[in-house]
C-alpha positions as CSV (number, residue, x, y, z in Angstrom):
1,M,-13.8,-29.6,13.9
2,N,-16.9,-27.9,12.4
3,T,-16.6,-24.8,10.2
4,L,-18.2,-22.5,12.8
5,S,-15.8,-23.4,15.5
6,S,-12.8,-23.1,13.1
7,F,-14.0,-19.5,12.3
8,W,-14.2,-18.5,16.0
9,Q,-11.1,-20.2,17.0
10,L,-9.1,-18.3,14.5
11,A,-10.9,-15.0,15.4
12,I,-10.3,-15.4,19.1
13,L,-6.6,-16.4,18.6
14,A,-6.1,-13.3,16.4
15,L,-7.8,-11.1,19.0
16,L,-5.9,-12.4,22.0
17,A,-2.6,-12.1,20.2
18,H,-3.2,-8.6,19.2
19,Q,-4.4,-7.5,22.6
20,S,-1.6,-9.2,24.7
21,L,1.3,-8.1,22.4
22,L,3.4,-10.7,24.2
23,V,3.8,-12.8,21.2
24,S,3.4,-12.0,17.5
25,A,1.2,-14.0,15.1
26,Q,3.9,-13.7,12.5
27,S,7.6,-13.9,12.5
28,C,8.8,-10.4,11.8
29,P,11.7,-8.3,13.0
30,P,11.2,-6.1,16.0
31,F,14.1,-3.9,14.8
32,T,16.7,-3.9,12.1
33,P,19.1,-5.3,11.0
34,N,18.1,-9.0,11.3
35,L,21.7,-10.0,11.2
36,P,24.7,-7.6,11.8
37,I,28.0,-7.1,10.1
38,S,30.4,-8.3,12.7
39,G,33.7,-7.9,10.9
40,P,35.6,-6.7,7.7
41,L,34.0,-7.2,4.3
42,A,37.0,-6.9,2.0
43,D,37.6,-10.7,1.8
44,N,33.9,-11.7,1.6
45,K,32.9,-13.5,-1.6
46,A,29.6,-11.8,-1.9
47,I,31.3,-8.4,-1.8
48,A,33.9,-9.6,-4.4
49,D,31.0,-10.7,-6.7
50,A,29.3,-7.4,-6.2
51,I,32.4,-5.5,-7.2
52,Q,32.7,-7.6,-10.3
53,N,29.0,-7.2,-11.2
54,V,29.1,-3.4,-10.8
55,T,32.3,-3.1,-12.8
56,T,30.8,-5.2,-15.5
57,V,27.6,-3.2,-15.7
58,I,29.5,0.2,-15.7
59,T,31.9,-1.1,-18.4
60,A,29.0,-2.2,-20.5
61,I,27.2,1.1,-20.1
62,E,30.4,3.0,-21.1
63,G,30.8,0.7,-24.1
64,S,27.3,1.2,-25.3
65,G,27.4,5.0,-25.1
66,V,24.4,5.1,-22.9
67,L,24.7,7.7,-20.1
68,I,28.0,8.8,-21.6
69,D,29.0,11.9,-23.5
70,N,32.2,13.8,-24.1
71,D,31.8,16.1,-21.1
72,T,30.5,14.1,-18.2
73,S,32.9,12.7,-15.7
74,Y,32.1,10.8,-12.5
75,S,33.5,9.1,-9.4
76,V,31.9,6.3,-7.4
77,D,32.8,5.0,-3.9
78,F,31.4,2.3,-1.6
79,Y,32.9,2.0,1.9
80,S,32.6,0.1,5.2
81,L,33.3,1.2,8.8
82,H,34.5,-2.3,9.6
83,D,37.1,-2.0,6.9
84,K,37.9,1.6,7.8
85,G,37.9,2.6,4.2
86,S,36.7,1.9,0.7
87,L,35.7,-1.4,-0.7
88,F,35.1,-0.2,-4.3
89,T,36.1,3.0,-6.1
90,Y,35.6,3.8,-9.7
91,H,36.4,6.9,-11.8
92,F,35.4,7.9,-15.4
93,S,37.1,10.9,-17.0
94,A,35.2,12.5,-19.9
95,P,37.1,12.6,-23.2
96,N,37.0,16.4,-23.4
97,L,38.4,16.7,-19.9
98,Q,41.8,15.8,-21.3
99,R,41.8,19.2,-23.1
100,A,40.5,21.2,-20.1
101,S,42.3,24.5,-19.7
102,Q,41.3,24.8,-16.1
103,G,41.3,22.1,-13.4
104,V,42.1,18.4,-13.7
105,T,42.4,16.5,-17.0
106,S,41.3,13.2,-15.3
107,V,39.3,12.6,-12.1
108,D,40.4,10.6,-9.0
109,S,39.5,10.3,-5.3
110,N,41.1,13.7,-4.6
111,T,39.2,15.6,-7.4
112,I,37.0,18.4,-6.1
113,Y,33.4,18.5,-7.3
114,R,30.5,20.8,-6.3
115,I,28.1,18.8,-4.2
116,G,25.0,20.9,-4.2
117,S,22.5,20.1,-1.5
118,I,24.7,17.6,0.3
119,S,25.8,20.9,1.8
120,K,22.7,20.7,4.0
121,V,24.1,17.6,5.7
122,F,27.3,19.5,6.5
123,T,25.3,22.5,7.8
124,V,23.3,20.3,10.2
125,Y,26.4,18.4,11.2
126,T,28.1,21.7,12.0
127,Y,25.1,22.8,14.0
128,L,24.9,19.5,16.0
129,A,28.7,19.5,16.6
130,N,28.6,23.0,18.1
131,Q,25.2,23.1,19.7
132,G,23.8,19.6,20.0
133,D,20.0,19.2,19.6
134,D,18.9,20.7,23.0
135,T,17.6,23.7,21.1
136,W,15.9,21.6,18.4
137,N,12.4,22.5,19.5
138,Q,13.0,26.2,20.2
139,P,11.6,28.8,17.9
140,I,13.8,30.5,15.4
141,T,12.6,33.9,16.7
142,K,14.7,33.3,19.8
143,Y,17.9,33.6,17.7
144,V,17.1,35.7,14.7
145,P,15.8,39.2,15.7
146,E,14.4,40.1,12.3
147,L,12.1,37.2,12.5
148,A,11.1,37.9,16.1
149,E,10.1,41.4,15.0
150,A,8.2,40.1,12.1
151,A,6.3,37.6,14.3
152,S,5.2,40.3,16.7
153,S,4.2,42.8,14.0
154,T,2.0,40.4,12.0
155,V,-0.1,38.8,14.7
156,Q,-3.3,40.2,13.3
157,E,-2.6,39.2,9.7
158,S,-4.0,36.1,7.9
159,D,-2.3,32.7,8.1
160,I,-2.3,32.6,4.3
161,D,-0.4,35.8,4.0
162,V,2.3,35.5,6.7
163,L,4.3,32.7,8.0
164,R,4.0,32.3,11.8
165,W,7.7,32.6,12.6
166,D,7.2,31.9,16.3
167,Q,6.0,28.4,15.3
168,V,9.1,27.7,13.2
169,T,11.6,25.7,15.2
170,I,15.3,25.0,14.7
171,G,14.4,21.4,14.0
172,S,11.7,22.3,11.4
173,L,14.3,24.3,9.4
174,A,16.7,21.3,9.4
175,S,13.9,18.8,8.3
176,H,12.0,20.8,5.7
177,L,9.0,21.2,8.0
178,S,9.1,25.0,8.5
179,G,6.9,26.2,5.6
180,V,9.7,28.6,4.7
181,S,10.1,29.6,1.0
182,R,12.2,27.3,-1.1
183,D,14.6,30.0,-2.5
184,V,15.2,33.8,-2.6
185,Q,16.8,34.3,-6.0
186,R,15.0,36.0,-8.8
187,N,13.4,34.1,-11.7
188,L,16.4,32.7,-13.5
189,R,15.3,33.5,-17.1
190,Y,13.3,36.8,-17.1
191,T,13.2,40.0,-15.2
192,N,9.8,41.3,-13.9
193,E,9.7,43.8,-16.7
194,E,10.2,41.1,-19.3
195,L,7.5,38.9,-17.8
196,A,5.1,41.9,-17.7
197,A,5.9,42.5,-21.4
198,L,4.8,38.9,-22.1
199,G,1.4,39.6,-20.7
200,L,1.5,39.2,-16.9
201,P,0.3,42.1,-14.8
202,P,2.9,44.4,-13.5
203,A,4.5,43.3,-10.2
204,S,6.5,45.3,-7.7
205,S,9.8,44.0,-6.5
206,P,11.5,44.6,-3.1
207,N,13.7,47.7,-3.3
208,V,16.9,45.6,-2.8
209,S,20.0,45.0,-4.8
210,Y,20.8,41.6,-6.2
211,C,24.2,39.9,-6.6
212,G,25.5,36.8,-8.3
213,V,25.8,35.5,-11.8
214,P,22.7,35.7,-14.1
215,E,21.7,32.0,-13.4
216,V,21.9,32.4,-9.6
217,Q,21.0,35.8,-8.2
218,Y,20.3,36.6,-4.5
219,P,19.9,39.7,-2.2
220,C,23.3,41.2,-1.6
221,D,23.2,41.5,2.2
222,R,21.3,40.4,5.3
223,S,19.0,43.3,5.3
224,A,18.0,42.8,1.7
225,L,17.6,39.0,2.3
226,F,15.0,39.6,5.1
227,E,13.2,42.2,3.0
228,N,12.8,39.5,0.4
229,I,11.9,36.7,2.8
230,L,9.2,38.7,4.7
231,R,7.4,39.6,1.5
232,R,6.8,36.0,0.7
233,H,3.6,34.1,1.5
234,P,4.0,30.9,3.5
235,V,4.3,27.7,1.5
236,I,2.5,25.7,4.1
237,A,1.9,25.8,7.8
238,P,4.8,24.8,10.0
239,F,4.9,21.0,10.6
240,Y,1.9,20.5,8.2
241,A,4.1,18.5,5.7
242,P,7.6,18.6,4.4
243,T,8.3,21.1,1.6
244,Y,11.9,21.5,0.3
245,S,13.7,24.7,1.3
246,N,17.2,25.9,0.5
247,L,16.6,29.1,2.4
248,A,15.9,27.3,5.7
249,F,19.5,26.4,6.0
250,Q,20.7,30.0,5.9
251,L,18.3,30.8,8.7
252,L,19.7,27.8,10.6
253,A,23.2,29.2,10.0
254,Y,22.1,32.7,11.3
255,A,20.7,31.0,14.5
256,L,24.0,29.1,15.1
257,E,26.0,32.3,14.6
258,N,23.8,34.0,17.3
259,M,24.2,31.1,19.7
260,T,28.0,30.9,19.4
261,S,28.9,34.5,18.5
262,T,31.0,33.0,15.7
263,P,30.7,33.4,12.0
264,F,29.2,30.4,10.3
265,D,32.3,30.0,7.9
266,D,34.6,29.7,10.9
267,L,32.3,27.1,12.6
268,V,32.3,25.0,9.4
269,N,36.1,25.2,9.0
270,A,36.7,24.1,12.6
271,T,34.2,21.2,12.3
272,L,35.8,20.0,9.0
273,S,39.2,20.3,10.6
274,D,38.1,18.0,13.5
275,I,37.6,15.2,11.0
276,S,40.5,16.1,8.7
277,L,38.4,17.0,5.7
278,N,41.1,19.1,4.0
279,S,39.5,19.3,0.5
280,T,36.0,20.3,1.5
281,Y,35.0,24.0,1.3
282,L,31.9,26.1,2.0
283,N,33.1,28.7,-0.5
284,V,35.1,28.5,-3.8
285,P,38.4,26.7,-3.1
286,P,41.5,28.8,-3.2
287,T,42.7,27.1,-6.3
288,S,41.0,25.1,-9.1
289,D,44.0,22.9,-9.7
290,N,42.3,19.8,-8.2
291,A,38.8,20.7,-9.5
292,V,36.8,19.0,-12.3
293,I,35.3,21.8,-14.4
294,P,33.1,20.4,-17.3
295,V,32.8,22.6,-20.4
296,N,34.0,25.8,-18.7
297,D,33.7,27.6,-15.4
298,T,30.8,29.8,-16.5
299,T,28.7,27.0,-18.0
300,S,29.3,24.6,-15.1
301,L,28.8,27.2,-12.4
302,Y,31.9,26.0,-10.7
303,S,32.8,29.3,-9.2
304,A,29.3,30.7,-8.8
305,D,28.7,32.3,-5.4
306,L,25.3,31.3,-3.9
307,G,25.3,34.0,-1.2
308,P,22.6,33.2,1.4
309,L,22.0,29.9,-0.2
310,G,25.5,28.8,0.7
311,P,24.6,26.6,3.8
312,G,22.1,24.8,1.7
313,G,24.0,24.2,-1.5
314,A,27.5,25.8,-2.0
315,F,29.9,23.2,-0.6
316,Y,32.7,21.5,-2.6
317,S,34.2,18.1,-1.7
318,T,35.9,15.0,-2.9
319,I,35.3,11.2,-2.9
320,N,38.0,10.8,-0.2
321,D,36.5,13.5,2.0
322,L,32.9,12.4,1.7
323,R,34.0,8.8,2.6
324,N,35.7,10.1,5.7
325,F,32.7,12.3,6.5
326,G,30.4,9.3,6.3
327,L,32.7,7.2,8.4
328,S,32.9,9.9,11.0
329,I,29.1,9.8,11.3
330,L,28.9,6.0,11.5
331,N,31.8,5.9,14.0
332,Y,30.5,8.6,16.3
333,T,33.8,10.5,15.8
334,V,32.4,14.0,16.6
335,L,28.7,13.4,17.5
336,P,28.1,11.1,20.4
337,P,26.2,7.8,19.7
338,S,22.8,8.9,21.2
339,Q,23.0,12.2,19.2
340,T,23.8,10.3,16.0
341,R,21.0,7.8,16.5
342,R,18.5,10.7,17.0
343,W,19.8,12.4,13.8
344,L,19.5,9.2,11.7
345,K,15.8,9.0,12.1
346,P,12.8,10.1,10.0
347,H,11.0,13.3,10.9
348,S,8.1,13.2,8.5
349,F,6.6,11.4,5.6
350,T,5.8,12.3,2.0
351,P,2.9,10.8,0.1
352,D,5.4,8.5,-1.7
353,T,6.3,5.4,0.3
354,Y,9.7,5.5,-1.4
355,M,10.7,8.7,0.4
356,T,10.8,9.6,4.1
357,V,12.3,12.9,5.2
358,G,14.9,13.4,7.9
359,A,17.1,16.4,8.9
360,P,17.9,16.8,6.0
361,W,18.0,13.1,5.0
362,E,16.1,11.7,2.1
363,I,15.4,8.2,3.4
364,V,14.7,5.6,0.8
365,P,13.9,1.9,1.4
366,Y,15.6,-1.1,-0.2
367,P,14.1,-3.2,-1.6
368,P,11.6,-0.4,-2.3
369,D,8.6,-2.6,-2.3
370,D,9.6,-4.9,0.5
371,R,7.6,-4.8,3.7
372,Y,10.8,-5.0,5.8
373,P,13.3,-2.9,3.9
374,T,16.7,-1.6,4.8
375,R,16.6,2.2,5.0
376,I,19.3,4.3,3.2
377,Y,19.9,7.7,4.7
378,A,20.7,9.6,1.6
379,K,21.1,13.2,0.4
380,S,21.2,14.3,-3.2
381,G,22.5,17.5,-4.6
382,G,22.9,19.4,-7.8
383,I,24.0,22.8,-9.1
384,G,24.9,23.8,-12.6
385,L,26.5,20.8,-14.3
386,Y,27.2,19.0,-11.0
387,S,25.2,16.3,-9.3
388,A,26.0,14.3,-6.2
389,E,24.6,11.6,-4.0
390,M,25.7,10.3,-0.6
391,G,24.1,7.4,1.3
392,L,24.6,6.0,4.7
393,I,23.2,2.5,5.8
394,P,23.6,2.5,9.6
395,D,22.2,-1.0,9.9
396,Y,25.4,-2.3,8.4
397,N,27.8,0.6,8.9
398,V,28.4,1.1,5.2
399,G,27.9,4.0,2.8
400,F,28.4,5.3,-0.7
401,T,29.1,8.4,-2.7
402,I,28.6,9.3,-6.3
403,L,29.9,12.6,-7.7
404,A,29.3,13.6,-11.3
405,A,30.2,16.7,-13.4
406,G,28.8,17.3,-16.9
407,P,25.5,17.6,-18.9
408,L,24.4,14.0,-18.0
409,S,25.4,14.2,-14.4
410,P,21.8,14.0,-13.0
411,L,21.1,10.8,-14.9
412,V,24.4,9.3,-14.1
413,N,23.8,10.0,-10.4
414,A,20.4,8.5,-10.2
415,I,21.2,5.4,-12.2
416,G,24.5,5.0,-10.4
417,A,22.9,5.3,-7.0
418,D,20.3,2.6,-7.9
419,L,23.1,0.3,-9.1
420,I,25.4,0.8,-6.2
421,S,22.8,0.6,-3.5
422,S,21.0,-2.5,-4.8
423,T,24.1,-4.5,-5.7
424,F,26.1,-3.8,-2.7
425,L,23.3,-3.9,-0.1
426,T,22.3,-7.3,-1.4
427,A,25.9,-8.4,-1.0
428,V,26.2,-6.9,2.5
429,K,23.2,-8.8,3.6
430,A,24.7,-12.0,2.3
431,A,27.9,-11.2,4.1
432,A,26.0,-10.6,7.3
433,R,24.4,-14.0,7.0
434,E,27.7,-15.7,6.4
435,Q,29.4,-13.9,9.3
436,T,26.5,-14.8,11.7
437,E,26.6,-18.4,10.5
438,Q,30.3,-18.6,11.2
439,N,30.4,-16.7,14.5
440,Y,27.0,-17.2,16.2
441,A,25.3,-20.4,14.9
442,G,26.1,-23.6,16.7
443,L,25.4,-25.5,19.9
444,Y,26.0,-24.0,23.3
445,E,26.0,-26.2,26.4
446,D,26.3,-26.0,30.2
447,E,27.1,-29.5,31.4
448,A,26.7,-28.6,35.0
449,T,23.0,-27.9,34.6
450,N,22.3,-30.2,31.7
451,S,21.2,-27.1,29.7
452,S,21.7,-26.2,26.0
453,L,20.9,-23.6,23.3
454,A,21.0,-24.5,19.6
455,L,21.1,-21.7,17.1
456,S,21.1,-21.7,13.3
457,V,20.7,-19.1,10.5
458,V,17.5,-19.7,8.6
459,D,16.1,-18.1,5.5
460,G,12.6,-17.3,4.3
461,V,11.5,-15.6,7.5
462,A,9.9,-12.2,7.2
463,G,12.6,-9.6,6.8
464,G,15.2,-12.0,5.4
465,S,17.5,-14.4,7.2
466,N,17.4,-14.7,11.0
467,L,19.4,-16.3,13.8
468,H,16.9,-18.9,14.9
469,I,16.6,-20.8,18.3
470,D,16.2,-24.5,17.3
471,S,16.1,-25.8,20.8
472,W,16.4,-24.3,24.3
473,T,16.7,-26.5,27.4
474,W,17.2,-25.8,31.1
475,E,18.0,-28.8,33.3
476,G,16.8,-31.1,30.6
477,E,13.4,-29.4,30.2
478,D,12.0,-27.5,27.3
479,L,12.3,-23.8,28.1
480,T,10.3,-22.9,25.0
481,A,7.2,-24.7,26.4
482,L,7.8,-22.8,29.7
483,L,7.9,-19.5,27.8
484,G,4.7,-20.4,26.0
485,S,2.9,-21.0,29.3
486,A,4.3,-17.8,30.8
487,M,2.8,-15.9,27.8
488,G,-0.5,-17.6,28.0
489,V,0.0,-19.4,24.7
490,N,-1.9,-22.7,24.4
491,T,0.9,-24.9,23.2
492,T,-1.5,-27.8,22.4
493,I,-2.7,-25.8,19.3
494,L,0.1,-23.3,18.9
495,S,3.9,-23.6,18.3
496,L,6.3,-20.9,19.4
497,D,8.9,-19.8,17.0
498,L,12.0,-18.0,18.4
499,N,14.4,-15.7,16.5
500,L,17.2,-13.6,17.9
501,F,17.9,-10.0,16.8
502,P,20.9,-7.8,17.7
503,T,20.1,-4.8,19.9
504,G,23.3,-2.8,19.1
505,L,24.3,-2.9,22.8
506,A,27.8,-4.0,23.5
507,G,30.3,-3.8,26.4
508,K,33.6,-5.2,27.6
509,G,33.6,-8.8,28.8
510,P,36.2,-11.1,30.3
511,D,39.7,-11.3,28.8
512,S,39.1,-8.0,27.0
513,N,36.5,-9.7,24.8
514,E,33.3,-8.0,23.7
515,V,29.9,-8.8,25.2
516,V,27.1,-8.3,22.7
517,S,23.4,-8.2,23.5
518,W,20.6,-9.8,21.5
519,R,16.9,-10.1,22.2
520,T,14.5,-12.9,21.3
521,S,11.3,-12.3,19.3
522,Y,8.5,-14.7,19.8
523,S,6.0,-15.7,17.2
524,Y,3.5,-18.5,17.0
525,V,2.6,-21.0,14.3
526,I,-1.1,-21.8,13.9
527,P,-1.9,-25.3,12.5
528,D,-4.2,-25.4,9.5
529,A,-7.6,-24.9,11.0
530,T,-9.4,-26.3,8.0
531,T,-7.7,-29.7,8.0
532,N,-9.2,-32.6,10.0
533,S,-6.3,-34.2,11.8
534,D,-8.2,-37.5,12.1
535,D,-9.0,-38.3,8.5
536,N,-6.7,-35.8,6.8
537,T,-9.5,-34.4,4.8
538,S,-10.2,-30.7,4.2
539,E,-13.3,-29.0,5.3
540,D,-15.1,-26.1,3.8
541,T,-12.7,-23.2,3.7
542,S,-15.3,-20.5,3.3
543,S,-15.1,-19.3,6.9
544,S,-11.3,-19.0,7.1
545,T,-11.3,-17.4,3.7
546,S,-13.8,-14.8,4.9
547,I,-11.6,-14.0,7.9
548,T,-8.6,-13.6,5.5
549,S,-10.7,-11.2,3.4
550,L,-11.4,-9.1,6.5
551,M,-7.8,-8.8,7.5
552,G,-6.3,-5.3,7.1
553,P,-3.5,-3.1,8.5
554,F,-4.5,-3.6,12.1
555,S,-4.7,-7.4,12.1
556,L,-1.7,-7.7,9.8
557,A,0.5,-5.3,11.7
558,C,3.8,-6.7,13.0
559,S,3.6,-6.4,16.8
560,S,7.0,-8.0,17.6
561,W,8.4,-4.6,18.4
562,A,5.9,-4.3,21.3
563,A,6.6,-7.7,22.6
564,I,10.3,-7.2,23.4
565,D,11.0,-7.4,27.1
566,A,7.4,-8.4,27.8
567,V,8.1,-11.4,30.1
568,S,10.6,-11.2,32.9
569,Y,11.5,-13.2,36.0
570,G,13.2,-11.6,39.0
571,G,13.8,-8.4,37.1
572,I,15.5,-10.0,34.1
573,S,13.7,-10.5,30.8
574,F,13.3,-14.0,29.3
575,D,14.3,-12.7,25.9
576,E,17.7,-11.4,26.8
577,I,20.8,-13.3,25.6
578,V,24.3,-12.0,25.6
579,F,27.3,-13.4,23.6
580,N,30.9,-13.3,24.6
581,V,32.8,-12.5,21.4
582,D,36.5,-13.0,20.8
583,S,37.9,-9.5,20.1
584,E,40.4,-10.9,17.6
585,S,38.4,-13.4,15.5
586,G,34.9,-12.1,16.0
587,E,33.8,-15.6,16.8
588,V,31.4,-16.2,19.7
589,Q,32.9,-18.2,22.6
590,S,29.9,-18.5,24.9
591,A,26.3,-17.4,25.3
592,E,24.5,-16.4,28.5
593,V,20.7,-16.7,28.9
594,R,20.6,-14.0,31.6
595,V,17.3,-14.9,33.2
596,L,18.7,-18.4,34.1
597,R,21.4,-16.8,36.3
598,S,23.6,-19.8,35.6
599,G,26.5,-18.2,33.8
600,A,27.7,-18.9,30.3
601,F,26.8,-21.8,28.0
602,E,30.1,-22.7,26.3
603,K,30.0,-23.0,22.5
604,V,30.8,-26.7,21.6
605,S,30.1,-26.7,17.9
606,S,29.7,-24.1,15.1
607,G,27.5,-23.7,12.1
608,S,23.8,-24.3,11.3
609,G,24.6,-27.5,9.4
610,N,26.6,-29.3,12.1
611,S,25.5,-32.9,12.1
612,T,25.9,-33.3,15.9
613,L,23.8,-30.2,16.5
614,L,21.0,-31.5,14.2
615,K,21.1,-34.9,15.7
616,R,20.9,-33.5,19.3
617,G,18.2,-31.2,18.4
618,E,16.1,-33.9,16.7
619,N,16.6,-36.3,19.7
620,F,15.5,-33.5,22.0
621,R,12.4,-32.8,20.0
622,M,11.4,-36.5,20.0
623,K,12.1,-36.9,23.7
624,M,9.9,-33.9,24.5
625,A,7.1,-35.0,22.2
626,R,7.1,-38.4,24.0
627,R,7.3,-37.0,27.5
628,H,4.7,-34.3,27.1
629,P,2.6,-35.1,24.0
630,E,-0.3,-32.9,25.3
631,T,1.8,-29.7,25.5
632,S,4.9,-30.2,23.3
633,P,5.0,-27.6,20.5
634,Y,7.0,-30.0,18.4
635,V,4.1,-32.4,18.0
636,L,2.6,-29.9,15.6
637,R,5.8,-29.9,13.4
638,T,6.1,-33.7,12.9
């Protein structure tokens, strides 16, 4: 093979693969997770090791004095839907808390903390529980008359002076895309007169009264609030980019009140009652007996009223309630599955690849620099001496909460969230691999048709571990080669690689078992085009190197998501495989390749390392290579 032909062969292959989108040039996941959690995690060794590791790190930090002072207490929780509760809970009570004259003297899972901007999640949840998202794209002016009047009276004014309220939608308010001002309170340190005395030009203030403590002041009533809002310049045009807004969530609450003719407080209380959150409050709890109050009430802002910023930051809650709240989202307790899936999606991007914005999720990837990360739907919060973080990982139906109270609470929260998410997510992925190995991997056969399917869990594939199809036969023939032909792949120079991915679809099967749907992702392996197969010598690599240097985001893009369901026969896709799962043990009993219309392949052996499976697979590969040396993809692998 000469250098020029090598160059064009690679170029044409890359072009055809990109255009057809039937098969990907690289093995990459079409969707996540690669492997699911299919059962409880409490007895899993990887989880037990993670608990030990986290405990060791926390204990070492406490012993060193780093991140610890006499006034900062915190609570940590990691939970799993499959376990219906907590896998790890940890509490630290600050030394000075023992002498507290108000509230608790030690923290536990029922201790009430302020949770700051996690309130925004409760506000959106309340909205969706009462109204759904049918109104998501409707303008706020339809539901807030003050804004409708402002929109009509400012049509002739400049875009840099007034916000176009008729372009602000319900969804934009929930996802920080509205362009609405961040806050409405006054400057927290100086009055306008004091700032003017420091040298700034005199500034007029709206003729409204302010309420609240000195650190948090706000207009005293609805009329005063809108007089404040409508004086402000737009931060950014609606939907131009996300800019954080606390005020937006009060406008969302006003809209919901208009739609339901019910006060927002009552809507929140009813929604919390539906999921039995008995220690979560929008306003100051009726008693402080179960509250953690660092230093004192005034310094901590425990009792500070936030007025119109309440829907965006005033809530109080506990570790137990926030766990139950997270589980209710993952379990579709109030919101239906389709609604929840829409909610747990990004709405916009920030310049930072570590942060994507939802409604109101702060979506972070883990590992942060990985091309195929797991996304954590998180929300942070902070007010006074309180900081909080919640995170949901819907790929694995797990979540975590960190609540802190004290001067070091922001730092405790950030470092704690890093530690919990990285340690436990790594363990959860290991548990998913182990469960898939135990429940799905193995050899499936249909003796009546002389057909088989051999599956194993493999590592090192893009995106982590995968459930791999080692061999796939129908009436003794290689179905993989048939798939290659159907896709137009030249199997004399390319080898198909097949991996299965869970779709999240499930239903009732025979004997009350569960039937679970997976889809196959096809990728191909290109042999080394610079190696001469006859004399095993290498040619000049300059041409292939030049191609590599030209490759960018388009040629390197993973197209497997576009190849799912691409090849079908008789209305059924080649890539669809369903498993019959025992409802008690979680172990797969049979697999059905639905396009074959032959019924189930019974599972005859389990595990990737089964010697019988490996021997049968190797015998099959050798047989196919001898029978069809000109087309067998296995020739390239030997």
